[in-house]
N, C-alpha and C positions, 0 to 999 in steps of 0.2 A: 588211423594207425592202431593196430591191435596191440594190446599189452602182451608181453612175453611171460612165461613162467619164470619164477625166481629160483633156480636150482640151488640146493644147499651143498651140492658136491657133484663130481663127475658120476655119470651113470655106471661107469667102470673106470679103470685106470686109462683115461683117454690119452691119445697121443696127438700132440699139437705141434705144428710147425709154425715158428714165428720168424717172419722176415723183418729186417730192420731191427734186429734184436739188441743191437748195441746202442741204439738211439735213445733219446729221452723217454719216448713212449714205450718202445720195445722192451727196454730194461724193466720197466714197471710191470709189463704184461708177463714177462718170464718169471719174475719174482712171485707174482700172484698165482700163476699156474702151478708153480712148484709147491706153494703153500697149500693149494687145493688137492695135491696128490696126483696131478697130471704128469704124464711123461712128456717132457719138453725137448724139442729139437730146434736148434737155432740154425739159420742159414746166414753165414757171415762171410765177408770178403776176405778177411785175414784171420788167421788163428790167433786167439787171444788167450789170456790166462785161464786156467781150468775153473769152471763154475760147477761146483759139486751138484751132481744129480741132473745136469743138463748136457744133452748130447749136441755136438756141433757138426754141421756140414760146411766145409770151407769152399767157397767159390763164388762166381758171379751169378746173381739172380737171373740175368738174361741168357745164361748158358743152359740150354734145355737138358743137356746130359747131367749137369750138376743139379738142376731143379728136379729132374726125374728121380735121382737118388735121394734127394731130401724128402720127397713125397712118399717114399716107400713105407707102407703100413701106417700112414697118417690118417687120423679121423677128421681133422679140421686144420685150416690154414688161416693165420692172420697175415694178410697181405698189406704191406706198406710199400707203395711204389716210390722209388727214390729219384726217378728221372723226370725231365721236363718234356718227354716225348713218349707217347704210348706205343709207337710202332715196334720197339723191341719187345713188347709184352705179348705179341701174337704167339710166339712159340711157347711162352710160359702158360698162356691160356690153354693151348692145346694139351699141354701136360696136365693141367688141372682137370680138363674134360676127361682125359684118359684115367686119371686116378680117382676122380669123383669124390673128393673130400668136401666137407662143409667149407665154404669160402666166406671169410669175413674181411671186407675191404674197408680200410680207413680212408675216408674221403673228406670233402670240405662242405661246410654249411653255406659257403659263398656261391655254390652252384645255383644258377637260375634255370629251372627246368623249362621255362617258356622261351628262353633265349636261343637263337641259332648259334651264336658264338658267346663265349663267356668273357668276363671283364678283363682277364689277364691270363698269361700262360700257365700260371700255377693252378688256377681254377679250371682252365681248359683241359689240362692233362687229367685232372680228377674226373671231369665229365666224360672225357674220352675213354678212360679206364672203366667207368661204370657201364658205358655202352658196350664196350668190348666184352666184358664179363657177362652181361645180360644176353647179348646176341649169340654168345656161345652156348646158351642154355644152362648156365651154371646156377642161376637164381642166388646170387650172392646176398649175404646180409650186409647192408650198407650202413656204416657208422660215419655219418657226416659230422666231423668235428669242427668246432669253432677254433679260433686262435688259441694255441696251447700256452698256458702260463709259462712253461719252461723256455719259451722263446726269449723271455726276459734275461736268461742267463747270458745272452749276448751283450748285455749292458754291464756285466760284472767288472770288467777292467775299467770302464769309465766311472762306475760308482766308487771303486777303490781310489781312483785318481782325483776325483773332484765332485762337485755338486751339480754339474750340468750334464745331462745325458742328451747327446745329439745324434740325430739320424733322420732317415726319411719318415715322414708322418704317414699314418694309415688311417683308414676309416674306423670309427668306433665299432666295437664288436663285443659280444658277451664272452670274454676270455674264460677258457675252461681249464681247470686243473688237469694236467696229464694223468694224475693218479685216478681221477674220476673216469676219464676215457679208458684207462686200463681196466678198471673195475667193470665198466660196461662191456668192454671187449671180452673179458674173461667170462662174464655171464652168458654171452652169446656163444662163445667157443665151446663152453661146457654144458650148454642147454641140451636136454635129452633129444634124441632124434625126432620124437613126435611133437616137439615144441612148435607152436604156431608163431613163427617169427614174422611172417607176412612179407609182402614185396616192397613196402614203403621204407624209405631211409629213416633211420633214427637220427635226430638232429641234436647233437650233444653240445650244450652251452653251459656257461657259468650262470650265476644268479643275477648278474648285473652287467649292463653295457658300459664299457670303459674305453676312453681314448688313451693314446699313448701318454698324455700328460697325467691322466688319472692313475695309470699303472705306476708311473714314476713316483707320483706323490705317495702312493701306498707302499711302494718299496722304500721310500724315504722314511716313512713312519716306522717301518720294520727295523731299519738301521739307525733310527733316531737322529736323522739329519734332514734338513730341508733341501730336497732334491727338486730339480726342475727339468723340463723337457724342452729342447730346442729343435725345431723342425729345420732340416737342412734343405737347401735347393737341390734339384736333381743332380746337377754337375758335381757339386761338392760331395753329395752323398755317394755318387758313383765312384769318385776318386778315392774316398775313404774306404769303401767296401772292397774295392780292388786292391788297395794297399794292404788291407787285412788278409788278403789271400783268397777271397771268395772267387769262384769261377765267374767269368764274364757273363755267361748265359744266365746264371742264377741272379747276378746283380741286375741285369736288364729286366728279368722277370719280377724281381722285388720292386724295382722302380715303376714298372707298369702297374703292379698291384697298388702301389702308393698313389699313382695318378688316377687310376680308373676304377678301382673297386669301390662300390657304393657303401654308404653307411648301413649298418645292420642294427635293427632295434629288436631282433628276435631273441626271446628268452623262453626256453622250453623246460618241461619237466621230464625229458626223456632219460636223463641220467638217473633220476629217481625211479622211473619205470623199470629200468634194467637192473639197478643195484639195490633198490629198496630204501635209499636215503638221498636227501637233497644234494645237489652239487655244492662244492665248497667255494669260498670266495678267493679272489686273487690276494686279498689282504692276508688271509690265512696261509696261502701258499708262500707269500713273501716272508712271513714270520718263520715258517717251517724251514725255509732255505736261507735264512739270514746269514749263516756262516759262510756261504759262498760269495757274499758281497762285502765281507769285512777283510 
């Protein structure tokens, strides 16, 4: 995988469209693009409070008319696909082909390029999206991200209520700080047109492989309490997630990931390649976000 250039700023006042802009990762990307002087447009489902210096297009990502309007005069797109099905993305991809911006797609390190089918529906839709974008001739920059540290926010209510964090267990993985993924995404979005990004995916990981119990222990250290993780059996995990209001299809996908996704021991330096600094630890993330858990 070739190294990229490390741009110090946009080659001009670049115009960037960010999908998923109100999520944990998207918010970080928008903030960094604004700090770098880029013109930022968000595609959001619902109108939110004004964000100084950020333009918003309101509508559904799968509506080609809305997406066409969002793409007007855009140099690059950060694509975060929110669905568990790639079929609704076909019209979106056609609009991308017509507009011809640089496309940066946030995917998953859990993809097995040698497998006919992926381990679970979440990984499968990422693999399907990559194929769809490539087959359309878009030559997307693929940022395959490991588990985001911000997923731990889902434990906040349990941390505030007690010392046992319960949920479905998942295979250990090199959890990555979403701020590092955002920095990497911005580096690619603002790279000059002649930058040699290459066809291979960037594999964005944190510096150490962590289990759920490891993450909970580090979160406990941040809040100065002895926290422990309790793995729930699938039926109990399902009932609790449904009671929390999660969509049934997402719950089943999460349980499939818990049951079938293999352990990952991969740790890469790709965050550093793109950002010029090593990836941060989950322990650092926990300290920086400790107020959310108190």
